[in-house]
C-alpha positions, 0 to 999 in steps of 0.5 A: 320138219313135219314137226315144225310145220305142225307147230307153226300150224298152231300159231293162231292167225291173228298173231301172224297177222298182228305180226305182219301189221304193226307198224314202226311208228306206231310202236315208237310212239306208243313208247313216245307217249308212255315215257312222257306218263312216266315223266308226269307222274315224277314230276307230279310226285316231286312237286307234291312232296314239295308242298307237304316239306314246304308246309312242314317248314311253314308249321314250324315256323308259325309254331307258336300259333298252334298252341292253344285254341284261341291263337290258333283261330286269330291265326285262321282268322286272319287268313279272312276269306282264305281261312277255310282253305288254311285250315283245310291244308292245315288238317291234311298236313296234320295227317301226314307229319303225325306229330301236329295236334289235330284236335286243335283244327276241329276245335277252331273250325267249330269254333269258327265257322260253326259246327256245320261248315268247320264239319265240312273243312275239317272232313276234307282237309282229314281225308285229303291227308290220310289219302296222300298218306297211303299214297307216300307210304305206298311210294316210298315205303318202309323208308318214310315210315320209319323217318316220321315215327320211333323206332319204338311205334315203327316196330309196334305198328310192324308187329300190329300189322302182321297180327291183324292182316287178314282183318285190317280192313274191318280193324281199321274201320272200326279203328278211325270211327274213335276220336283216339284212335292213331288215324296217321299211324294207321293210314301209314301202315295201310299203305304198306298192306295189300289194300286196294286203293279204292278199299281204304278210300271207303274206309277213309270216306265212311269212317272219318266223319263220325269224329269229326262231327262229333267235334264239330257238334260239342265245340259248335254248341260251346262256341256259339254259348259263348258268343251269346254269353259274351 
């Protein structure tokens, strides 16, 4: 009896008070809120996935418009005031699907809207797509990546991730700065590491602008000269 009394006396008073004051109604309400939050997350995930699939179908049906710069420029211009939004969505889908040529969006953005506005639209779209890819990869893991990329590229990515796991953040920042780096592939790999979302967000926002800015300055200047000559 002495042992049991000693054990019960060691229990902090705050825990015994909480146990006595627990309200079943409050517990039920908290559980209901948690359940609704889970359902909301599931619905949001489904909406995002359906939107991505819909964008992919739209791209497939209009793929002739994305083969050349001239065709893509006329395609964007055809949307009028909504053209910048279409360009942003296109660049976002480019990162998600990987097979869509991304440079054409940077070229068209600078050619249509000038280097500064083109840079802003492309930057928003590519960053948004990169963040979505990171979250999708973290949510669905290797199953999603294996469906998007070939088996050879997928296996190479896994070996690469294991090799650079300790210094992956530094490598990712440097790689994204260069225009020839496979950004979409690196974003998918990043989602399967233990990297925190805030760190990935920082890397994307600070490393992405440089290659996009280079494209925008070069092709914005070229488009301006062409318009002057014509």
